[in-house]
C-alpha positions as CSV (number, residue, x, y, z in Angstrom):
1,X,-6.9,-1.4,17.2
2,X,-4.7,-2.7,14.2
3,X,-3.4,0.5,12.2
4,X,-2.1,2.1,9.1
5,X,-1.4,5.2,6.9
6,X,-1.9,4.6,3.3
7,X,-2.4,6.3,-0.1
8,X,-5.8,5.0,-1.8
9,X,-5.7,4.5,-5.5
10,X,-8.5,5.7,-8.2
11,X,-11.3,3.2,-9.0
12,X,-10.0,3.1,-12.5
13,X,-6.6,2.2,-11.6
14,X,-7.9,-0.3,-9.3
15,X,-9.7,-2.0,-12.2
16,X,-6.4,-2.4,-14.2
17,X,-4.9,-3.9,-10.9
18,X,-7.7,-6.2,-11.0
19,X,-7.6,-7.4,-14.5
20,X,-3.8,-7.6,-14.0
21,X,-4.9,-10.0,-10.6
22,X,-6.9,-12.0,-13.1
23,X,-4.3,-13.3,-15.2
24,X,-2.2,-14.3,-12.2
25,X,-1.3,-18.2,-12.8
26,X,-2.2,-18.4,-9.0
27,X,-1.9,-17.1,-5.4
28,X,-4.6,-15.1,-3.7
29,X,-5.5,-11.9,-5.1
30,X,-5.9,-9.2,-2.9
31,X,-9.5,-7.9,-3.0
32,X,-9.7,-4.5,-4.7
33,X,-11.2,-2.9,-1.8
34,X,-7.9,-3.7,0.0
35,X,-5.3,-2.6,-3.0
36,X,-3.8,1.0,-1.7
37,X,-0.2,2.1,-1.1
38,X,1.0,2.0,2.6
39,X,3.2,4.7,3.9
40,X,3.6,3.5,7.5
41,X,1.8,0.8,9.4
42,X,1.2,1.3,13.3
43,X,0.3,-2.1,14.4
44,X,-2.0,-2.4,17.6
45,X,-2.9,1.0,18.9
46,X,-5.3,2.2,21.8
47,X,-8.2,4.2,20.8
48,X,-7.1,7.6,22.7
49,X,-3.8,6.9,20.7
50,X,-5.5,7.0,17.6
51,X,-7.5,10.2,18.2
52,X,-3.8,11.8,19.1
53,X,-2.8,10.2,15.5
54,X,-5.6,11.5,14.0
55,X,-5.1,15.1,15.5
56,X,-1.3,14.7,14.2
57,X,-2.3,13.7,10.8
58,X,-5.4,16.2,10.3
59,X,-2.9,19.3,10.6
60,X,-0.4,17.9,8.6
61,X,0.5,20.1,5.1
62,X,1.6,18.6,2.0
63,X,1.5,19.2,-1.3
64,X,-0.9,16.6,-4.0
65,X,1.5,14.5,-6.4
66,X,1.4,11.7,-8.8
67,X,2.2,8.3,-8.7
68,X,3.5,5.9,-11.1
69,X,2.8,2.4,-10.7
70,X,4.9,-0.3,-12.5
71,X,7.5,-3.4,-12.5
72,X,6.4,-6.3,-10.7
73,X,8.1,-7.9,-7.5
74,X,8.1,-10.0,-5.4
75,X,7.8,-8.2,-1.8
76,X,9.3,-10.4,0.8
77,X,8.9,-14.1,-0.1
78,X,5.1,-14.5,-0.1
79,X,3.5,-11.4,-1.9
80,X,3.4,-10.1,-5.2
81,X,3.6,-6.3,-5.8
82,X,3.6,-3.4,-8.5
83,X,6.5,-1.0,-7.6
84,X,5.5,2.6,-6.8
85,X,7.2,5.9,-7.9
86,X,5.8,9.0,-6.7
87,X,9.1,11.1,-6.5
88,X,10.4,13.2,-4.1
89,X,6.9,14.3,-3.0
90,X,6.1,10.6,-2.0
91,X,9.1,10.5,0.2
92,X,8.6,13.6,1.9
93,X,4.9,13.0,3.1
94,X,6.3,9.5,4.2
95,X,9.1,11.3,5.9
96,X,6.7,13.9,7.4
97,X,4.3,11.2,8.5
98,X,6.9,9.3,10.1
99,X,8.4,12.5,11.5
100,X,5.0,13.8,13.1
101,X,3.9,10.3,14.6
102,X,7.7,10.2,16.4
103,X,6.6,13.7,17.8
104,X,3.6,12.4,19.1
105,X,5.8,8.8,20.8
106,X,4.6,6.3,18.4
107,X,7.5,3.7,18.2
108,X,7.8,2.8,14.4
109,X,9.9,0.2,12.3
110,X,12.9,1.1,10.5
111,X,12.6,-0.6,7.6
112,X,13.5,0.9,4.4
113,X,10.4,2.3,2.6
114,X,9.7,0.5,-0.3
115,X,6.7,1.9,-2.2
116,X,4.5,-0.5,-3.5
117,X,0.9,-2.1,-4.2
118,X,0.3,-5.6,-2.9
119,X,-1.4,-7.3,-5.2
120,X,-1.5,-11.0,-3.9
121,X,-0.5,-13.7,-1.5
122,X,1.6,-16.3,-2.6
123,X,1.9,-19.9,-1.2
124,X,4.9,-20.5,1.3
125,X,5.8,-23.3,-0.6
126,X,6.2,-22.7,-4.2
127,X,6.8,-25.7,-6.7
128,X,8.5,-25.8,-9.5
129,X,5.8,-25.7,-12.0
130,X,4.7,-22.9,-10.5
131,X,7.8,-20.8,-10.5
132,X,7.8,-21.6,-14.4
133,X,4.5,-20.2,-14.4
134,X,5.2,-17.0,-12.6
135,X,7.9,-16.5,-14.3
136,X,6.4,-16.5,-17.5
137,X,3.7,-14.1,-16.0
138,X,6.4,-11.8,-14.8
139,X,8.3,-12.0,-18.4
140,X,4.8,-11.2,-20.1
141,X,3.5,-8.4,-17.9
142,X,7.1,-6.4,-17.4
143,X,6.1,-3.6,-19.6
144,X,2.7,-2.9,-17.5
145,X,2.8,0.6,-16.2
146,X,0.4,3.0,-14.7
147,X,1.6,6.6,-15.2
148,X,0.0,9.7,-13.7
149,X,-2.0,8.4,-10.7
150,X,-3.2,11.6,-8.8
151,X,-2.7,11.6,-4.9
152,X,-4.7,13.9,-3.6
153,X,-5.2,12.5,0.0
154,X,-4.1,9.8,2.7
155,X,-5.8,8.3,4.9
156,X,-5.9,6.6,8.1
157,X,-7.5,2.6,8.1
158,X,-8.1,-0.3,10.5
159,X,-7.1,-3.5,10.0
160,X,-9.1,-6.4,11.1
161,X,-7.6,-9.6,10.6
162,X,-9.6,-12.7,9.1
163,X,-9.7,-16.2,8.2
164,X,-10.1,-15.3,4.8
165,X,-7.8,-12.3,4.9
166,X,-7.4,-8.8,6.3
167,X,-10.6,-6.6,6.0
168,X,-9.4,-2.8,6.2
169,X,-11.4,0.0,7.1
170,X,-10.8,3.3,6.2
171,X,-11.3,5.7,9.6
172,X,-10.3,9.1,8.0
173,X,-9.0,10.9,4.9
174,X,-6.6,13.7,4.8
175,X,-6.1,16.1,2.1
176,X,-3.2,16.8,0.5
177,X,-3.0,20.7,-1.1
178,X,-3.4,21.1,-4.8
């Protein structure tokens, strides 16, 4: 099963991100139920390994914290994202999860952790007129900031790829300590 570990977002902040997506000049918006901040992508995992991952995550204790979303950016060549800042607490949570997974033999990629929420998928080829419209959009939305988003938990998700896009399902949620 294809899986990842992420921070779910409160409905109130998802509503603000949906309004931002509505102003996008082009691209395919990520469905609101799929808006999240990925901590670790696990790729394909067998069911018995998923149970071991669940047990490992269930025993992890980390403090709750706040998150700020702001600053639109390209993530890769075909995605538009909003950057996330959660201070040392976010970085520590990411590192602790990776360390726990490594401890049970999960091999993870060595990509630099760049916290963000993907908002839209962009076409592989962007025409000159689209580049101009995107630049205008980015300038207009440059000041958007969502501060003080409470993070009280993280979750394990499955992800099924469909022709219409990925479908995510929360498998289990893990509380953070207040």
